[in-house]
N, C-alpha and C positions, 0 to 999 in steps of 0.2 A: 371690300365693298363691291356690291353687284348692282347692275342696272337691268331694266327690261326694255329692250328696243324692238325685239321681234319675238314671236312665239318660239322661234328656233333657238333662242338664247337658253332655253331649258331643254334638257334631254327628255325623252319620253318617260324615263324612270323618275326624273325630278318632277315632271308634270303629274305623274301618278301620285307622288308624295303630296304635291300641292292639292290635288283633288281629294285625296283622303283626308287632309287637314280641313278642306272646305266642307266636306261632308260631315265631319265631326262638329264643325262650327254650326252647321245647319241644325243639327240635332241637340247641341249643347251650348246654346248662345250664352247663358249666364256664366259658364266657365271662362269665357273670354272677355267678360265685361270690363275688366281693368287691365287687360294685357298691355295696352299702350298708354297707360296713365303717365302723364308727363311728356308724352311724345307729340310732335306737331307735324301734320301733313300740310304741304302747300299745294294748292291746285292752281296751276298757271295755265289758263285757257285763253289762247289768242283767237279762238274760233268758237262759235256758239255750240252749246251742248246742254242737254237735259239729263239723260240717263247716265252718261259716263261721269260727268262732274258730280252729280248728286249721289251716285252710287259710291264713288270714291269717298265723298264726304260722309255719307251714311256709314260706310265701312269703318272709317277711322273713329267716328263717334260711337259706334257699337263696340269698338275695342277700348273705349275709355279715353281716347286721345282727343286732341283739338285740331281745328282746321283754320288755315288762313289762305288767302289767295285772291285771284281776280277771275272774272268770268268773261272778260272782253278786253281785247288789246287796247282799246281806247281808254279803259280805266286803269291802265298800267303805264309805266314810263316808256313802254314801246312807242306810245303816241308821241313821245318827245325824241324818239330816235335811239333809245337804248338798245343795245344788241342783246341777243339771247345769252351770249357768253357772260356779259356783265350782269344781266338779270339773275342768272342762276348762281353767280358768285354772291350776290346780295341775299338771295333766298336762302342760300346755305348757312347764312348767319342767323336766320330766323327759325328754320324748320329742320326736322330730322329726315324727311323724305319728301319727294316732289313728284306730282303727276302733271305732265305737260301735254297740252294739245296745241298744235300749230298748223297753219295752212301750208307751210313749206316743207317739202319732203326733206328729212334729214335734220331738221332743227332740234328735235329732242336728242339726237346723237351728238350734235355740237354741244348742247347743254351738258350731257353726261360726261363729255371729255374735259369739261372745265369744273365740274361739280365736286364738292366734298361730301355730298349726301347722295343716296340712291335716287335715280331718276327713272320714272316709268313713262314710257311713250303711251299717251292716251289718244293717239291718232295724229299722223302727220301727212297732210295733203291726201293724195290718192294712193299713198304708199302702204302703210301698215296701220293696224289697229290691234295690237297684241292682246290687250285685256278683253276686248270683245271676243277674240278667238279663244282665249282661255274660258270665257263664259260659254261660248258655243260648244267647246269640247266637254266642259263640265255638264252642260245640259244633255248632250248626247249620251255621255257616260251614265248620268243619273237615271235617265228615262229608258235607255236601252240596256244598261247593265255593263256595257263595254264599248270600246272604240275600235271596232273591226267588223268586217264581213257585212257591208251594206252598200247600197247605191244611193248617192246623194245628188239631187238636182239643184243646181244654182241658177236662179232665174232673175232676169232683169238687167241691171247695169253691171256687167261683168268687166267693163273696160276701166271705169273710174272707181269702182267700189273697193275701197281699201279693206273692208271687212271680208269680202270675197277672196281677195288676194292672200290675205293673212290665213284664212281658213284653209284654202287649198294647200298652201305651203305646209301648214301644220299637219293636215290629214295625209299628206304624201308619206309620212313616216309610219303610218299604221297599216296593218295587214288587210289585204283584200277589200280596198275601198274603190268603188267604181264612180266615176264622175260623169254627170250629164250637164253640159253647159247650154242653157236655154236663154237666148237673147236675140234681139234684132241684129242684123249684120253690122250696124254702126256701133254696137256696144259689146262686141265679142271680147272674150277673155284675151289678154295680151299674149303675143307670140312667145315671149320668154317663158311664160308659165306652161304653155303647151310643149315647148321644147324640154322643159324639166320633166314633164310627165312621160314624154317619149323616151328620154334617157333612162328613166327608171322602169320603163315598160309597164306603166300604170295605165289601165284602160280608161279612155274617155271618148265622148262623142259630143258634137255640136249640133243643135237643132234650133229651129225658130219656133216651132209649135210646142206649147206646153201640153196641150191635150194629147199629142202623139206619145209622149213619154210618161204621162201621169201614172199609168198602172204599174210601172216597173220601179217606182221610187220608194225607198224606205224613209227618206227625209227630203223635204222640199224647203230650200233656203231662199225665201223671197227677199228681194231688195227693191228699194225705191230708185227711180231715175233721179239723180241728184242735180237739181237746178244749179247749185253753186259750182259744179264742175264743168258746166257748159259755157262756151264762148259765144254761142249763137242761140238766142231766145227761140227762134223758129224751130231749131232742131229739138230743143227741150220740149216745146209744146207738141211737136209731132210724135215724140217717143214716150212721153210721160205716162200715157195710159195704154201702152202696148200690151201689157199683161195685167189682168185683173182676176185674182183668185176669188171665186164665188162658190156657192153651194153646189151648183151644177158641175163645176170642175172637180169638186171634192168627191162627188159620187163615183168618179172613175179611179179614185185612189184606193190603195190598200186600206184595209180596216185598221191597221196599226201604223200607217204612215204618220209621221209627225211634221208639222209645219213650223219652221223657225223663221225669224226675221230679226235683224239687229235693231230695228226701229230707229227713227220714227217712220211710220208708214204714212202714205198720202192716200192714193186710191188703189194701190196694187193688191191689197187684201180687203175684200168687202167686210163690213162689220158683222154681217150675218155669219161669217166663218168663226167669229169669236166664241160662239156657243158650241162649236164642234169640239169634242174631247181630244181631237188630234191637233188642235191649235195650241202650240206650246210657247208662243212668243212672250206671253206675260210671265210664265214660269221662268223663262230664260232671263228676264230682268231680275228676278229674285235670286237666281243662281249667280248673277253678276255681282251681287253684294257679297255673298259668301266667298266667292273666288278672289275678290279684291281684298277682303279681310285676310284671307290666307296668304295672299301675295305680300301685303304689307308686313305681316308677321315674319314671312320668310326673308324678305329683303332687309328687315331690321334685325334679323337673327334673334327673334324673341321666341322662346319656347314656353308653352303653357302646360 
């Protein structure tokens, strides 16, 4: 039995197999319509979510399976003090696979250690968000043709953004990727990530100005400043609109640069950018369904 706690739990070769399966699903959905008939996915979300929870549920329903679960800790026995360990033991009696989101780092790992079914980390605090990373990699691969030889700018909340941390860790394993970290000083990427890049001799630079680096980017990965990660409301208000991607900024970008965003967005991408053919963030959402379908099949060891 296998779990997914981090994007690094799969080798690049295994990820390639996963993306190949996801691509086949994209083009042959009817072929997989009954692949998980009789199987149940439990979505245990202790923290709010739209895309991740619904895309997991959509993925399982597309595969012919069923879904149970909760979307808020207050609607589960966690509100009565039940531990994650006990919850997953109970869920294991009801379901074949579980996707768990939790505000505490490491909670899905604790669940996996006690579970008798595969557990997928659907986001734990500011730590990891592996299925978003798989979605990001799948999007890059599908739209660019491969995962290598490009410069990616990561912009916004690089301190607390679990999607950013997961994506950087995953991209470190691919050839000739250059990183540009774009953030205010208060939201810089953590030191441990920069140390890993230095150890591997992977080029990166840190800037404050998005305009300064826009012309050199092949991908721009925008993120929102996350209110829920701040202890101080004043800091959040001061930083929330630090970067706003609009039509004017897009004029300085390459003609084939692609804009990604894990969503939800607040103000960091103007709605006028949605009409730009380089805006790929809603395609990204669709790829998330295919890659989660492939992941469910892989962890349940179902071949079609």
